[in-house]
C-alpha positions in Angstrom: 5.6 36.6 -19.0 3.9 37.2 -15.7 0.4 37.1 -17.4 1.2 33.7 -18.9 2.4 32.4 -15.6 -0.8 33.7 -13.9 -2.9 32.0 -16.5 -1.0 28.7 -16.1 -1.5 28.9 -12.3 -5.3 29.5 -12.8 -5.5 26.6 -15.3 -3.7 24.2 -12.9 -6.0 25.2 -10.1 -9.0 24.5 -12.3 -7.6 21.2 -13.4 -6.9 20.2 -9.8 -10.5 20.8 -8.9 -11.7 18.7 -11.9 -9.5 15.7 -11.4 -9.3 15.7 -7.6 -11.5 12.7 -7.2 -11.9 9.9 -9.8 -13.3 6.4 -9.6 -11.0 3.3 -10.0 -11.9 -0.4 -10.2 -10.0 -2.8 -8.0 -8.8 -5.7 -10.2 -7.6 -8.3 -7.7 -7.9 -9.5 -4.1 -4.4 -8.4 -3.0 -5.9 -5.8 -0.7 -8.7 -8.0 0.8 -10.5 -7.7 3.1 -10.2 -3.9 2.8 -10.8 -3.9 -0.9 -12.4 -6.7 -2.9 -12.2 -7.5 -6.6 -14.6 -5.3 -8.6 -14.9 -2.7 -5.9 -15.5 0.7 -7.4 -13.4 3.1 -5.2 -13.1 6.8 -4.8 -9.5 8.0 -5.4 -8.0 11.4 -4.5 -5.8 12.1 -7.5 -4.1 15.1 -6.0 -3.3 13.7 -2.5 0.4 13.4 -3.2 1.4 14.9 -6.6 -0.1 17.3 -9.1 0.2 15.5 -12.4 -0.5 16.3 -16.1 -3.8 14.4 -16.9 -3.3 11.4 -19.3 0.4 11.9 -19.6 1.0 11.4 -15.8 4.1 13.6 -15.6 4.4 15.3 -12.2 4.1 19.1 -12.2 4.8 19.4 -8.5 4.8 17.2 -5.4 2.1 18.1 -2.9 2.1 15.9 0.2 4.1 12.9 1.5 2.3 9.7 2.3 1.9 8.3 5.8 2.1 4.8 7.2 -1.3 3.2 6.8 -2.3 5.2 3.6 -3.7 3.1 0.8 -2.0 4.4 -2.3 -2.4 4.1 -6.1 0.9 3.9 -7.9 2.7 3.0 -11.1 5.9 1.0 -11.5 8.8 2.7 -13.1 8.2 3.1 -16.9 4.8 1.4 -16.7 1.2 2.6 -17.3 -0.7 0.0 -15.2 -1.7 1.2 -11.7 -1.6 -0.8 -8.5 -3.1 -0.4 -5.1 -1.3 -1.2 -1.8 -0.9 0.0 1.8 2.1 2.1 2.9 3.9 0.1 5.6 7.0 2.2 6.0 8.3 5.6 4.8 11.8 7.0 4.1 14.6 5.9 6.4 12.4 3.3 8.1 14.0 -0.1 8.8 11.4 -2.8 8.0 11.5 -6.4 9.3 8.9 -8.9 8.2 8.7 -12.3 10.0 7.4 -14.7 7.3 6.4 -17.4 9.8 4.2 -15.1 12.0 3.3 -12.4 9.5 4.4 -9.8 12.0 5.9 -6.5 10.8 8.2 -4.2 12.8 9.5 -0.8 11.7 12.3 1.3 13.2 12.1 4.9 12.1 15.2 6.9 11.1 17.3 3.8 11.5 20.6 5.0 10.1 20.3 8.6 11.2 19.9 7.4 14.8 22.6 4.8 14.4 20.2 2.1 15.7 22.7 -0.7 15.1 24.4 0.6 18.2 21.9 2.8 20.0 18.5 1.7 21.4 15.8 3.0 19.2 12.0 2.7 19.6 10.5 0.2 17.2 7.0 0.5 15.8 5.4 -3.0 16.0 2.4 -3.9 13.8 0.5 -5.8 16.5 -2.2 -8.3 15.6 -5.3 -9.4 17.5 -9.0 -10.7 17.2 -8.2 -13.7 14.9 -11.2 -15.3 13.2 -11.8 -17.7 10.3 -12.5 -16.0 7.0 -14.4 -17.3 4.1 -15.2 -15.4 0.9 -15.4 -16.9 -2.6 -13.5 -13.8 -3.9 -10.5 -14.5 -1.8 -10.1 -18.3 -2.1 -6.5 -19.5 -2.4 -5.4 -23.0 -3.3 -2.2 -25.0 -2.6 -0.1 -26.5 -5.4 -2.0 -29.7 -4.8 -5.3 -28.0 -5.5 -6.5 -27.9 -1.9 -8.3 -24.8 -0.7 -6.2 -22.9 1.9 -7.9 -21.9 5.2 -7.8 -18.1 5.7 -7.8 -16.2 8.9 -8.6 -12.5 9.5 -6.7 -10.5 12.1 -6.8 -6.8 13.1 -3.4 -5.3 12.6 -2.7 -2.0 14.4 -0.2 0.5 15.6 -0.5 3.9 17.3 -1.0 5.3 13.8 -3.1 2.6 12.0 -5.8 0.0 12.5 -7.0 -2.3 9.7 -7.9 -5.9 8.9 -5.5 -8.3 7.1 -5.8 -11.8 5.8 -3.3 -14.6 6.4 -3.3 -18.4 5.7 -3.5 -20.7 8.7 -0.7 -22.8 7.2 2.1 -20.4 6.2 4.4 -21.1 3.3 7.9 -19.6 3.2 8.0 -17.1 0.3 11.2 -15.4 1.4 13.3 -17.0 -1.3 11.5 -14.6 -3.7 12.1 -11.5 -1.6 13.9 -8.4 -2.9 17.3 -8.6 -1.3 18.8 -5.3 -0.3 22.6 -5.0 -0.1 24.1 -5.5 3.4 20.8 -6.5 5.0 19.5 -10.0 5.9 16.7 -11.5 3.8 13.3 -10.0 5.0 14.8 -6.7 6.2 14.8 -3.5 4.3 15.8 0.2 4.8 13.6 2.6 2.8 15.6 5.1 0.8 14.9 8.9 0.9 11.8 9.8 -1.2 10.5 6.2 -1.3 7.9 4.0 0.4 7.6 0.3 1.3 4.1 -1.0 0.4 2.3 -4.3 1.1 -1.1 -5.8 0.4 -3.5 -6.5 3.2 -4.0 -10.1 1.8 -0.4 -11.0 2.7 -0.1 -14.4 0.9 -1.8 -13.1 -2.2 0.1 -9.9 -2.8 3.1 -9.0 -5.0 4.5 -5.9 -3.2 7.7 -4.3 -1.9 8.8 -7.6 -0.4 9.3 -8.8 -3.9 9.8 -5.7 -6.2 11.3 -3.2 -3.8 10.5 0.5 -3.0 8.1 2.9 -4.6 9.4 6.5 -5.4 7.1 9.3 -4.3 6.9 10.5 -7.9 5.2 7.2 -8.8 2.2 7.8 -6.5 -0.9 8.7 -8.6 -3.6 8.9 -5.9 -4.9 7.9 -2.5 -7.8 5.5 -2.0 -10.7 7.2 -0.1 -13.7 4.8 0.1 -15.6 2.0 -1.5 -18.5 3.3 -3.6 -20.1 -0.1 -4.5 -19.4 -3.6 -5.7 -21.7 -5.1 -8.3 -21.1 -8.6 -6.8 -21.5 -7.7 -3.2 -24.5 -5.7 -2.1 -23.1 -5.0 1.4 -20.2 -3.0 -0.1 -22.0 0.2 -0.7 -20.4 3.5 0.3 -18.1 1.6 2.7 -15.5 3.6 4.6 -12.0 2.2 4.8 -9.2 2.0 7.4 
């Protein structure tokens, strides 16, 4: 029995080394400008969970994700993979202001009884606004007009990255995932789960709409852009 267990441990260690880094292709612009459609990206497949290759079943969890991590994940029961950014972790209270595009996060909201007590809030600040134009990120209104995009730098003490917003903002909150006993546009992340969003805020179906991602559903962490066949400047590009 001990010999079999030892062999299994060795086999898992070898498999971990083989599948640690794999290449994925980004299918959409939901993470622009960080990732663009057709980006070939390097993914660490054992950043969070050690999984059985092909089957995808988790052998053992490894590390928790942090705010700002860009993760690859699957929806419950699905085989398709998606890529988004971790905005909030377990027990965080998330508020998203649809009009301004500003996110605020209060860690350990219920544990610290933040409804009554004063708790520190982590604000995703924004600065350095500029017009943004790229054919891969064009959005159109229902009337067929191209929507003007702006890029801003979004940052906290933990993260710093670019996001895209539309100059004219449309209210999407009617389609938000509604959590019991909370106002629309506010969520408290359950234990063992994450709240994710795309960097291209008006062009991303994410936790605002479908809810939280269990840790077990994480399949990897995005590391860097390797190249993009349509954009020569995106060659071994580091990400934030």
